[in-house]
A tleap script that builds the chain and sets N, CA, C and O, in Angstrom:
source leaprc.protein.ff14SB
mol = sequence {
  NMET ASP TYR SER ILE LYS GLU ILE SER GLU
  ARG LEU GLY ILE PRO ALA SER THR LEU ARG
  TYR TYR GLU LYS ARG GLY LEU ILE GLY PRO
  LEU GLN ARG SER ALA GLY GLN VAL ARG VAL
  PHE SER GLU ALA ASP LEU ARG LEU LEU GLN
  ILE ILE GLN CYS LEU LYS ARG THR GLY MET
  PRO ILE GLU GLU ILE ARG GLU PHE VAL GLY
  LEU ILE ARG GLN GLY ASP ALA THR LEU GLU
  GLN ARG THR ALA LEU PHE GLU ARG HIE LYS
  ALA GLN ILE GLU GLY GLN ILE GLU GLN LEU
  GLN GLU ASN LEU ALA VAL LEU GLN ARG LYS
  MET LYS LEU PHE ASN ILE PRO ALA CLYS
}
set mol.1.N position { 69.741 -80.482 -66.617 }
set mol.1.CA position { 68.245 -79.973 -66.336 }
set mol.1.C position { 68.193 -78.993 -67.229 }
set mol.1.O position { 69.229 -78.500 -67.676 }
set mol.2.N position { 66.716 -78.499 -67.682 }
set mol.2.CA position { 66.205 -77.516 -68.508 }
set mol.2.C position { 65.364 -76.821 -67.945 }
set mol.2.O position { 64.475 -77.358 -67.284 }
set mol.3.N position { 65.467 -75.167 -68.105 }
set mol.3.CA position { 64.446 -74.178 -67.501 }
set mol.3.C position { 63.641 -73.443 -68.887 }
set mol.3.O position { 64.217 -73.204 -69.949 }
set mol.4.N position { 62.690 -73.253 -68.700 }
set mol.4.CA position { 61.528 -72.152 -69.049 }
set mol.4.C position { 62.576 -70.568 -68.850 }
set mol.4.O position { 63.558 -70.328 -68.148 }
set mol.5.N position { 61.875 -69.824 -69.730 }
set mol.5.CA position { 62.505 -68.389 -69.823 }
set mol.5.C position { 62.327 -68.091 -68.784 }
set mol.5.O position { 63.382 -67.957 -68.164 }
set mol.6.N position { 61.147 -67.834 -68.026 }
set mol.6.CA position { 60.532 -67.684 -66.344 }
set mol.6.C position { 61.312 -68.169 -65.591 }
set mol.6.O position { 61.843 -67.300 -64.900 }
set mol.7.N position { 61.609 -69.044 -65.406 }
set mol.7.CA position { 62.267 -69.691 -64.446 }
set mol.7.C position { 64.344 -68.913 -64.678 }
set mol.7.O position { 65.119 -68.479 -63.826 }
set mol.8.N position { 64.451 -69.029 -65.705 }
set mol.8.CA position { 65.698 -68.218 -65.606 }
set mol.8.C position { 65.672 -66.752 -65.198 }
set mol.8.O position { 66.401 -66.101 -64.450 }
set mol.9.N position { 64.695 -66.466 -65.863 }
set mol.9.CA position { 64.472 -64.948 -65.472 }
set mol.9.C position { 64.553 -64.425 -64.242 }
set mol.9.O position { 65.265 -63.560 -63.732 }
set mol.10.N position { 63.520 -65.250 -63.791 }
set mol.10.CA position { 63.573 -65.136 -61.701 }
set mol.10.C position { 64.579 -66.028 -61.291 }
set mol.10.O position { 64.782 -65.660 -60.134 }
set mol.11.N position { 65.503 -67.178 -61.563 }
set mol.11.CA position { 66.418 -67.435 -60.901 }
set mol.11.C position { 67.964 -66.439 -60.992 }
set mol.11.O position { 68.818 -66.419 -60.107 }
set mol.12.N position { 68.013 -65.734 -62.181 }
set mol.12.CA position { 69.004 -64.708 -62.583 }
set mol.12.C position { 68.555 -62.888 -62.238 }
set mol.12.O position { 69.311 -61.920 -62.152 }
set mol.13.N position { 67.414 -62.944 -62.137 }
set mol.13.CA position { 66.998 -61.261 -62.064 }
set mol.13.C position { 66.977 -60.607 -63.225 }
set mol.13.O position { 66.977 -59.376 -63.215 }
set mol.14.N position { 66.954 -61.418 -64.576 }
set mol.14.CA position { 66.847 -60.519 -66.313 }
set mol.14.C position { 65.850 -61.151 -66.436 }
set mol.14.O position { 65.455 -62.296 -66.216 }
set mol.15.N position { 65.336 -59.849 -66.989 }
set mol.15.CA position { 63.970 -59.831 -67.409 }
set mol.15.C position { 63.349 -60.596 -68.466 }
set mol.15.O position { 63.831 -60.265 -69.549 }
set mol.16.N position { 62.536 -61.420 -68.559 }
set mol.16.CA position { 62.241 -62.029 -70.347 }
set mol.16.C position { 62.628 -61.466 -71.799 }
set mol.16.O position { 63.106 -62.031 -72.783 }
set mol.17.N position { 62.404 -60.700 -71.661 }
set mol.17.CA position { 62.831 -59.172 -72.580 }
set mol.17.C position { 64.128 -59.320 -73.111 }
set mol.17.O position { 64.469 -59.390 -74.292 }
set mol.18.N position { 64.825 -59.358 -72.055 }
set mol.18.CA position { 66.354 -59.148 -71.762 }
set mol.18.C position { 67.157 -59.995 -72.595 }
set mol.18.O position { 68.025 -59.784 -73.443 }
set mol.19.N position { 66.618 -61.010 -72.109 }
set mol.19.CA position { 66.849 -62.504 -72.297 }
set mol.19.C position { 66.768 -63.192 -73.963 }
set mol.19.O position { 67.480 -63.983 -74.582 }
set mol.20.N position { 65.390 -62.353 -74.312 }
set mol.20.CA position { 65.144 -62.763 -75.562 }
set mol.20.C position { 66.550 -61.674 -76.802 }
set mol.20.O position { 67.261 -62.061 -77.730 }
set mol.21.N position { 66.397 -60.526 -76.262 }
set mol.21.CA position { 67.239 -59.776 -76.409 }
set mol.21.C position { 68.852 -59.956 -76.860 }
set mol.21.O position { 69.499 -59.565 -77.832 }
set mol.22.N position { 69.163 -60.721 -75.696 }
set mol.22.CA position { 70.289 -61.672 -75.699 }
set mol.22.C position { 70.572 -62.615 -76.827 }
set mol.22.O position { 71.677 -62.541 -77.366 }
set mol.23.N position { 69.567 -63.623 -77.303 }
set mol.23.CA position { 69.176 -64.174 -78.268 }
set mol.23.C position { 69.068 -64.081 -79.306 }
set mol.23.O position { 69.195 -65.018 -80.094 }
set mol.24.N position { 68.724 -62.593 -79.691 }
set mol.24.CA position { 68.556 -62.096 -80.547 }
set mol.24.C position { 70.280 -61.172 -81.502 }
set mol.24.O position { 70.733 -61.097 -82.645 }
set mol.25.N position { 70.553 -60.800 -80.461 }
set mol.25.CA position { 72.078 -59.910 -80.554 }
set mol.25.C position { 73.129 -61.348 -80.974 }
set mol.25.O position { 74.285 -61.173 -81.361 }
set mol.26.N position { 72.621 -62.509 -80.849 }
set mol.26.CA position { 73.354 -63.811 -80.656 }
set mol.26.C position { 74.505 -63.810 -79.479 }
set mol.26.O position { 75.632 -64.229 -79.742 }
set mol.27.N position { 74.185 -63.342 -78.227 }
set mol.27.CA position { 75.174 -63.308 -76.957 }
set mol.27.C position { 74.472 -64.658 -76.448 }
set mol.27.O position { 75.171 -65.085 -75.529 }
set mol.28.N position { 73.481 -65.423 -76.647 }
set mol.28.CA position { 72.901 -67.106 -76.243 }
set mol.28.C position { 71.869 -67.477 -77.387 }
set mol.28.O position { 71.060 -66.828 -78.051 }
set mol.29.N position { 72.247 -68.792 -77.324 }
set mol.29.CA position { 71.708 -69.785 -78.254 }
set mol.29.C position { 72.522 -70.096 -79.498 }
set mol.29.O position { 73.753 -70.075 -79.487 }
set mol.30.N position { 71.677 -70.432 -80.746 }
set mol.30.CA position { 70.582 -70.969 -80.718 }
set mol.30.C position { 70.316 -71.706 -79.415 }
set mol.30.O position { 71.147 -72.372 -78.798 }
set mol.31.N position { 68.770 -71.452 -79.007 }
set mol.31.CA position { 68.259 -71.964 -77.885 }
set mol.31.C position { 67.591 -73.406 -78.560 }
set mol.31.O position { 67.282 -73.604 -79.735 }
set mol.32.N position { 67.505 -74.144 -77.627 }
set mol.32.CA position { 66.354 -75.243 -78.152 }
set mol.32.C position { 65.118 -74.443 -77.726 }
set mol.32.O position { 64.976 -73.432 -77.037 }
set mol.33.N position { 64.047 -75.470 -78.554 }
set mol.33.CA position { 62.634 -75.184 -78.415 }
set mol.33.C position { 61.715 -76.469 -78.177 }
set mol.33.O position { 61.622 -77.475 -78.880 }
set mol.34.N position { 60.996 -76.116 -76.866 }
set mol.34.CA position { 60.049 -77.033 -76.808 }
set mol.34.C position { 59.362 -77.947 -78.109 }
set mol.34.O position { 60.041 -78.251 -79.090 }
set mol.35.N position { 58.163 -78.268 -77.988 }
set mol.35.CA position { 57.151 -78.819 -79.091 }
set mol.35.C position { 56.120 -77.949 -79.045 }
set mol.35.O position { 55.166 -78.209 -79.777 }
set mol.36.N position { 56.058 -76.789 -78.237 }
set mol.36.CA position { 54.981 -76.231 -78.250 }
set mol.36.C position { 56.238 -74.378 -78.876 }
set mol.36.O position { 55.722 -73.277 -79.065 }
set mol.37.N position { 57.178 -74.555 -78.970 }
set mol.37.CA position { 58.113 -73.802 -79.574 }
set mol.37.C position { 58.732 -72.639 -78.368 }
set mol.37.O position { 59.370 -71.630 -78.668 }
set mol.38.N position { 58.390 -73.035 -77.046 }
set mol.38.CA position { 58.952 -72.418 -76.105 }
set mol.38.C position { 60.558 -72.467 -76.039 }
set mol.38.O position { 61.304 -73.420 -76.267 }
set mol.39.N position { 60.789 -71.468 -75.749 }
set mol.39.CA position { 62.699 -71.312 -75.383 }
set mol.39.C position { 62.780 -72.556 -74.084 }
set mol.39.O position { 61.997 -72.812 -73.169 }
set mol.40.N position { 64.159 -73.187 -74.507 }
set mol.40.CA position { 64.256 -74.197 -73.208 }
set mol.40.C position { 65.807 -73.854 -73.105 }
set mol.40.O position { 66.542 -73.904 -74.091 }
set mol.41.N position { 66.105 -73.614 -72.240 }
set mol.41.CA position { 67.567 -73.328 -71.289 }
set mol.41.C position { 68.373 -74.553 -70.992 }
set mol.41.O position { 67.999 -75.281 -70.073 }
set mol.42.N position { 69.194 -74.779 -71.520 }
set mol.42.CA position { 69.985 -75.472 -70.316 }
set mol.42.C position { 71.357 -75.009 -69.984 }
set mol.42.O position { 72.144 -74.209 -70.490 }
set mol.43.N position { 71.363 -75.923 -68.789 }
set mol.43.CA position { 72.745 -75.549 -67.529 }
set mol.43.C position { 73.907 -74.705 -68.367 }
set mol.43.O position { 74.390 -73.754 -67.751 }
set mol.44.N position { 74.352 -74.928 -69.567 }
set mol.44.CA position { 75.452 -74.522 -70.414 }
set mol.44.C position { 74.478 -72.704 -70.379 }
set mol.44.O position { 75.011 -71.683 -69.944 }
set mol.45.N position { 73.238 -72.757 -70.870 }
set mol.45.CA position { 73.122 -71.371 -71.093 }
set mol.45.C position { 72.739 -70.804 -69.937 }
set mol.45.O position { 72.539 -69.603 -70.115 }
set mol.46.N position { 72.527 -71.188 -68.693 }
set mol.46.CA position { 72.339 -70.572 -67.326 }
set mol.46.C position { 73.903 -70.012 -67.232 }
set mol.46.O position { 74.064 -68.793 -67.282 }
set mol.47.N position { 74.829 -70.713 -67.125 }
set mol.47.CA position { 76.116 -70.825 -66.954 }
set mol.47.C position { 76.847 -69.194 -67.978 }
set mol.47.O position { 77.529 -68.242 -67.597 }
set mol.48.N position { 76.412 -69.473 -68.995 }
set mol.48.CA position { 76.817 -68.719 -70.024 }
set mol.48.C position { 76.384 -67.128 -69.718 }
set mol.48.O position { 77.075 -66.109 -69.705 }
set mol.49.N position { 74.787 -67.360 -69.450 }
set mol.49.CA position { 73.958 -65.823 -68.682 }
set mol.49.C position { 74.699 -65.258 -67.305 }
set mol.49.O position { 74.746 -64.083 -66.940 }
set mol.50.N position { 75.238 -66.365 -66.674 }
set mol.50.CA position { 75.835 -66.058 -65.786 }
set mol.50.C position { 77.823 -64.994 -65.755 }
set mol.50.O position { 78.401 -64.245 -64.968 }
set mol.51.N position { 78.121 -65.620 -67.142 }
set mol.51.CA position { 79.392 -65.209 -67.463 }
set mol.51.C position { 78.723 -63.886 -68.028 }
set mol.51.O position { 79.345 -62.885 -67.672 }
set mol.52.N position { 77.677 -63.641 -68.772 }
set mol.52.CA position { 77.042 -62.093 -69.353 }
set mol.52.C position { 77.474 -61.081 -68.234 }
set mol.52.O position { 78.320 -60.198 -68.095 }
set mol.53.N position { 76.130 -61.846 -67.269 }
set mol.53.CA position { 75.651 -60.682 -66.022 }
set mol.53.C position { 76.747 -60.415 -65.617 }
set mol.53.O position { 76.668 -59.209 -65.383 }
set mol.54.N position { 78.477 -60.980 -65.189 }
set mol.54.CA position { 79.421 -60.405 -64.747 }
set mol.54.C position { 79.778 -59.603 -65.732 }
set mol.54.O position { 79.690 -58.447 -65.319 }
set mol.55.N position { 80.304 -59.654 -67.335 }
set mol.55.CA position { 80.912 -59.077 -67.686 }
set mol.55.C position { 80.384 -57.426 -68.087 }
set mol.55.O position { 81.063 -56.495 -68.519 }
set mol.56.N position { 78.585 -57.491 -67.689 }
set mol.56.CA position { 77.577 -56.552 -68.052 }
set mol.56.C position { 77.836 -55.189 -66.369 }
set mol.56.O position { 77.960 -53.978 -66.187 }
set mol.57.N position { 77.786 -56.457 -65.568 }
set mol.57.CA position { 77.812 -55.468 -64.407 }
set mol.57.C position { 79.563 -54.324 -64.341 }
set mol.57.O position { 79.741 -53.289 -63.699 }
set mol.58.N position { 80.618 -55.115 -65.321 }
set mol.58.CA position { 81.574 -54.021 -65.269 }
set mol.58.C position { 81.615 -53.191 -66.716 }
set mol.58.O position { 82.552 -52.816 -67.421 }
set mol.59.N position { 80.272 -53.087 -66.824 }
set mol.59.CA position { 80.006 -51.770 -67.727 }
set mol.59.C position { 80.724 -52.343 -69.268 }
set mol.59.O position { 81.031 -51.430 -70.035 }
set mol.60.N position { 80.956 -53.524 -69.672 }
set mol.60.CA position { 81.958 -54.290 -70.831 }
set mol.60.C position { 79.999 -53.511 -71.850 }
set mol.60.O position { 78.807 -53.482 -71.543 }
set mol.61.N position { 80.563 -53.216 -72.639 }
set mol.61.CA position { 79.530 -52.935 -74.008 }
set mol.61.C position { 79.015 -54.510 -74.210 }
set mol.61.O position { 79.591 -55.518 -73.802 }
set mol.62.N position { 77.764 -54.433 -74.956 }
set mol.62.CA position { 76.881 -55.702 -75.327 }
set mol.62.C position { 77.835 -56.003 -76.526 }
set mol.62.O position { 78.469 -57.057 -76.491 }
set mol.63.N position { 77.966 -55.253 -77.458 }
set mol.63.CA position { 79.432 -55.949 -78.383 }
set mol.63.C position { 80.303 -56.520 -78.281 }
set mol.63.O position { 80.482 -57.546 -78.936 }
set mol.64.N position { 81.080 -56.095 -77.496 }
set mol.64.CA position { 82.195 -56.821 -76.533 }
set mol.64.C position { 81.891 -57.843 -75.942 }
set mol.64.O position { 82.651 -58.804 -76.058 }
set mol.65.N position { 80.876 -57.946 -75.250 }
set mol.65.CA position { 80.446 -59.620 -74.355 }
set mol.65.C position { 80.050 -60.297 -75.927 }
set mol.65.O position { 80.508 -61.391 -76.258 }
set mol.66.N position { 79.372 -59.696 -76.603 }
set mol.66.CA position { 79.420 -60.794 -77.931 }
set mol.66.C position { 80.195 -61.026 -78.584 }
set mol.66.O position { 80.061 -61.876 -79.464 }
set mol.67.N position { 81.147 -60.440 -78.418 }
set mol.67.CA position { 83.045 -60.767 -78.679 }
set mol.67.C position { 83.396 -62.330 -77.963 }
set mol.67.O position { 83.518 -63.482 -78.380 }
set mol.68.N position { 83.484 -61.557 -76.508 }
set mol.68.CA position { 83.857 -62.736 -75.764 }
set mol.68.C position { 83.273 -63.846 -75.652 }
set mol.68.O position { 83.839 -64.903 -75.372 }
set mol.69.N position { 81.808 -63.668 -75.912 }
set mol.69.CA position { 81.009 -65.258 -75.957 }
set mol.69.C position { 81.728 -65.964 -76.887 }
set mol.69.O position { 82.462 -66.885 -76.527 }
set mol.70.N position { 81.527 -65.430 -78.838 }
set mol.70.CA position { 82.362 -66.057 -79.762 }
set mol.70.C position { 83.810 -66.991 -79.461 }
set mol.70.O position { 84.423 -67.978 -79.867 }
set mol.71.N position { 83.853 -65.945 -78.486 }
set mol.71.CA position { 85.630 -66.325 -78.498 }
set mol.71.C position { 85.685 -67.886 -77.353 }
set mol.71.O position { 86.502 -68.804 -77.271 }
set mol.72.N position { 84.676 -67.650 -76.772 }
set mol.72.CA position { 84.858 -68.872 -75.547 }
set mol.72.C position { 83.976 -70.080 -76.148 }
set mol.72.O position { 83.871 -71.180 -75.606 }
set mol.73.N position { 83.247 -69.627 -77.576 }
set mol.73.CA position { 82.508 -70.665 -78.423 }
set mol.73.C position { 83.863 -71.469 -79.216 }
set mol.73.O position { 84.204 -72.630 -78.990 }
set mol.74.N position { 84.246 -70.917 -79.786 }
set mol.74.CA position { 86.003 -71.215 -80.254 }
set mol.74.C position { 86.983 -72.333 -79.481 }
set mol.74.O position { 87.786 -73.101 -80.010 }
set mol.75.N position { 86.674 -72.185 -78.118 }
set mol.75.CA position { 87.538 -73.113 -77.548 }
set mol.75.C position { 89.045 -72.077 -76.684 }
set mol.75.O position { 89.122 -70.867 -76.469 }
set mol.76.N position { 89.898 -73.045 -76.424 }
set mol.76.CA position { 90.668 -72.755 -75.819 }
set mol.76.C position { 92.370 -71.549 -76.844 }
set mol.76.O position { 93.276 -70.735 -76.670 }
set mol.77.N position { 91.722 -72.311 -77.721 }
set mol.77.CA position { 92.868 -71.664 -78.679 }
set mol.77.C position { 92.600 -69.996 -79.088 }
set mol.77.O position { 93.246 -69.390 -79.944 }
set mol.78.N position { 91.308 -69.328 -78.121 }
set mol.78.CA position { 90.808 -68.082 -78.072 }
set mol.78.C position { 91.711 -67.691 -76.745 }
set mol.78.O position { 91.933 -66.488 -76.881 }
set mol.79.N position { 92.078 -67.959 -76.026 }
set mol.79.CA position { 92.590 -67.516 -74.243 }
set mol.79.C position { 93.379 -65.770 -74.545 }
set mol.79.O position { 93.139 -64.689 -74.008 }
set mol.80.N position { 94.269 -66.123 -75.528 }
set mol.80.CA position { 95.067 -64.520 -75.644 }
set mol.80.C position { 93.943 -63.644 -76.350 }
set mol.80.O position { 93.951 -62.457 -76.025 }
set mol.81.N position { 92.945 -64.059 -77.297 }
set mol.81.CA position { 92.516 -62.947 -77.427 }
set mol.81.C position { 91.501 -62.536 -76.508 }
set mol.81.O position { 91.088 -61.387 -76.662 }
set mol.82.N position { 90.931 -63.329 -75.444 }
set mol.82.CA position { 89.933 -62.913 -74.605 }
set mol.82.C position { 90.683 -62.250 -73.627 }
set mol.82.O position { 90.157 -61.270 -73.100 }
set mol.83.N position { 92.049 -62.659 -73.205 }
set mol.83.CA position { 93.023 -61.603 -72.461 }
set mol.83.C position { 93.292 -60.438 -72.589 }
set mol.83.O position { 93.478 -59.600 -71.707 }
set mol.84.N position { 93.332 -60.312 -73.880 }
set mol.84.CA position { 93.400 -59.215 -75.331 }
set mol.84.C position { 92.053 -58.473 -74.577 }
set mol.84.O position { 92.277 -57.810 -73.564 }
set mol.85.N position { 91.131 -58.552 -74.911 }
set mol.85.CA position { 89.862 -58.156 -74.815 }
set mol.85.C position { 90.014 -57.423 -73.220 }
set mol.85.O position { 90.071 -56.248 -72.856 }
set mol.86.N position { 90.046 -58.682 -72.518 }
set mol.86.CA position { 89.817 -57.839 -70.863 }
set mol.86.C position { 90.639 -56.944 -70.676 }
set mol.86.O position { 90.303 -55.891 -70.133 }
set mol.87.N position { 92.099 -57.219 -71.158 }
set mol.87.CA position { 93.024 -56.134 -70.875 }
set mol.87.C position { 92.628 -54.594 -71.418 }
set mol.87.O position { 92.809 -53.618 -70.689 }
set mol.88.N position { 91.981 -54.455 -72.980 }
set mol.88.CA position { 91.205 -53.538 -73.192 }
set mol.88.C position { 90.079 -53.030 -72.015 }
set mol.88.O position { 89.969 -51.817 -71.835 }
set mol.89.N position { 89.415 -53.783 -71.378 }
set mol.89.CA position { 88.134 -53.333 -70.938 }
set mol.89.C position { 88.788 -52.734 -69.736 }
set mol.89.O position { 88.581 -51.523 -69.658 }
set mol.90.N position { 89.366 -53.131 -68.976 }
set mol.90.CA position { 90.644 -53.054 -68.069 }
set mol.90.C position { 91.008 -51.480 -68.020 }
set mol.90.O position { 90.713 -50.740 -67.082 }
set mol.91.N position { 91.727 -51.080 -69.239 }
set mol.91.CA position { 92.406 -49.881 -69.438 }
set mol.91.C position { 90.826 -48.805 -69.334 }
set mol.91.O position { 90.631 -47.874 -68.551 }
set mol.92.N position { 90.050 -49.250 -70.222 }
set mol.92.CA position { 89.047 -48.575 -70.053 }
set mol.92.C position { 88.276 -48.462 -68.882 }
set mol.92.O position { 87.371 -47.628 -68.889 }
set mol.93.N position { 88.473 -49.170 -67.843 }
set mol.93.CA position { 87.671 -48.778 -66.599 }
set mol.93.C position { 88.799 -47.614 -65.836 }
set mol.93.O position { 88.630 -46.430 -65.546 }
set mol.94.N position { 89.847 -48.414 -65.687 }
set mol.94.CA position { 91.250 -47.589 -65.635 }
set mol.94.C position { 91.281 -45.817 -65.959 }
set mol.94.O position { 91.756 -44.935 -65.243 }
set mol.95.N position { 90.622 -45.698 -67.239 }
set mol.95.CA position { 90.672 -44.579 -67.513 }
set mol.95.C position { 89.687 -43.821 -66.852 }
set mol.95.O position { 90.012 -42.850 -66.169 }
set mol.96.N position { 88.596 -44.146 -66.978 }
set mol.96.CA position { 87.152 -43.888 -65.933 }
set mol.96.C position { 87.368 -43.400 -64.765 }
set mol.96.O position { 87.358 -42.206 -64.465 }
set mol.97.N position { 87.589 -44.400 -64.004 }
set mol.97.CA position { 88.652 -44.300 -62.795 }
set mol.97.C position { 89.126 -42.778 -62.427 }
set mol.97.O position { 88.739 -42.043 -61.519 }
set mol.98.N position { 90.134 -42.556 -63.488 }
set mol.98.CA position { 90.648 -41.496 -63.475 }
set mol.98.C position { 90.679 -40.292 -63.690 }
set mol.98.O position { 91.249 -39.301 -63.233 }
set mol.99.N position { 89.679 -40.637 -64.786 }
set mol.99.CA position { 88.389 -39.251 -64.876 }
set mol.99.C position { 87.571 -38.784 -63.714 }
set mol.99.O position { 87.448 -37.604 -63.386 }
set mol.100.N position { 86.845 -40.144 -62.925 }
set mol.100.CA position { 86.116 -39.608 -61.921 }
set mol.100.C position { 87.037 -39.109 -60.832 }
set mol.100.O position { 86.690 -38.023 -60.369 }
set mol.101.N position { 88.087 -39.621 -60.333 }
set mol.101.CA position { 88.825 -38.667 -59.390 }
set mol.101.C position { 89.249 -37.422 -59.284 }
set mol.101.O position { 89.488 -36.766 -58.270 }
set mol.102.N position { 89.377 -36.947 -61.173 }
set mol.102.CA position { 89.577 -35.866 -61.210 }
set mol.102.C position { 88.524 -34.861 -61.192 }
set mol.102.O position { 88.600 -33.707 -60.769 }
set mol.103.N position { 87.237 -35.640 -61.866 }
set mol.103.CA position { 85.872 -34.707 -60.951 }
set mol.103.C position { 85.695 -34.638 -59.782 }
set mol.103.O position { 85.053 -33.695 -59.321 }
set mol.104.N position { 86.138 -35.476 -59.099 }
set mol.104.CA position { 85.573 -35.551 -57.677 }
set mol.104.C position { 86.581 -34.173 -56.873 }
set mol.104.O position { 86.182 -33.311 -56.091 }
set mol.105.N position { 88.036 -34.409 -57.448 }
set mol.105.CA position { 89.011 -33.408 -57.048 }
set mol.105.C position { 88.452 -31.798 -57.326 }
set mol.105.O position { 88.515 -30.958 -56.428 }
set mol.106.N position { 88.028 -31.557 -58.371 }
set mol.106.CA position { 87.121 -30.831 -58.862 }
set mol.106.C position { 86.627 -29.507 -57.680 }
set mol.106.O position { 86.901 -28.399 -57.218 }
set mol.107.N position { 85.418 -31.007 -57.663 }
set mol.107.CA position { 84.256 -30.355 -56.761 }
set mol.107.C position { 84.768 -30.575 -55.178 }
set mol.107.O position { 83.911 -30.354 -54.322 }
set mol.108.N position { 85.848 -30.914 -54.808 }
set mol.108.CA position { 86.205 -30.307 -53.615 }
set mol.108.C position { 86.632 -29.146 -53.075 }
set mol.108.O position { 86.299 -28.392 -52.161 }
set mol.109.N position { 87.988 -29.269 -54.423 }
set mol.109.CA position { 88.356 -27.192 -54.562 }
set mol.109.C position { 87.096 -26.621 -54.552 }
set mol.109.O position { 87.048 -25.903 -53.554 }
set mol.110.N position { 85.671 -26.564 -55.384 }
set mol.110.CA position { 84.651 -25.688 -55.279 }
set mol.110.C position { 84.130 -25.834 -53.682 }
set mol.110.O position { 83.894 -24.889 -52.929 }
set mol.111.N position { 84.048 -26.832 -53.461 }
set mol.111.CA position { 82.892 -26.615 -51.954 }
set mol.111.C position { 84.201 -26.331 -51.225 }
set mol.111.O position { 83.839 -26.521 -50.064 }
set mol.112.N position { 85.500 -25.995 -51.160 }
set mol.112.CA position { 86.284 -25.296 -50.337 }
set mol.112.C position { 86.180 -23.727 -50.370 }
set mol.112.O position { 86.138 -22.917 -49.445 }
set mol.113.N position { 86.152 -23.559 -51.739 }
set mol.113.CA position { 86.152 -21.831 -52.177 }
set mol.113.C position { 84.620 -21.520 -51.791 }
set mol.113.O position { 84.315 -20.376 -51.451 }
set mol.114.N position { 83.686 -22.518 -51.844 }
set mol.114.CA position { 82.501 -21.542 -51.455 }
set mol.114.C position { 81.727 -22.401 -49.884 }
set mol.114.O position { 80.531 -22.508 -49.614 }
set mol.115.N position { 82.950 -22.902 -49.079 }
set mol.115.CA position { 83.105 -23.232 -47.539 }
set mol.115.C position { 81.417 -23.649 -47.822 }
set mol.115.O position { 80.332 -23.068 -47.789 }
set mol.116.N position { 82.046 -25.307 -48.176 }
set mol.116.CA position { 80.791 -26.085 -48.141 }
set mol.116.C position { 82.028 -27.254 -47.531 }
set mol.116.O position { 83.093 -27.727 -47.928 }
set mol.117.N position { 81.061 -27.368 -46.235 }
set mol.117.CA position { 81.609 -28.886 -45.431 }
set mol.117.C position { 81.920 -30.207 -46.276 }
set mol.117.O position { 81.112 -30.767 -47.017 }
set mol.118.N position { 82.524 -30.390 -46.163 }
set mol.118.CA position { 82.899 -31.844 -46.688 }
set mol.118.C position { 82.218 -33.272 -45.998 }
set mol.118.O position { 82.596 -33.654 -44.891 }
set mol.119.N position { 81.277 -33.936 -46.703 }
set mol.119.CA position { 80.889 -34.936 -45.444 }
set mol.119.C position { 81.567 -36.393 -45.742 }
set mol.119.O position { 81.421 -37.317 -44.942 }
savepdb mol mol.pdb
quit
């Protein structure tokens, strides 16, 4: 089944401008075009966009997502590289969590100093 940019936008909750940006940055595409030069999205494009959304929700930068998509396109031979990319991203997230926990501890100490009850 094929989809228009409007259908994909509505189905995934992604603005059409973002879809065009993804195509321009090489995350998706090159897309098929209708006789009227309208972008046509395939089921494979839809699945790829769902993967992109998932990775974006994890905070993965667009450049790393583009790298991951490129590795997917190269096939199963890149499984180790994809795993390494995920491991790097996981380490970044763990570092952010650690920093947030430290920030929270500082705030909790300050609240005790100022006798602000914790909620």
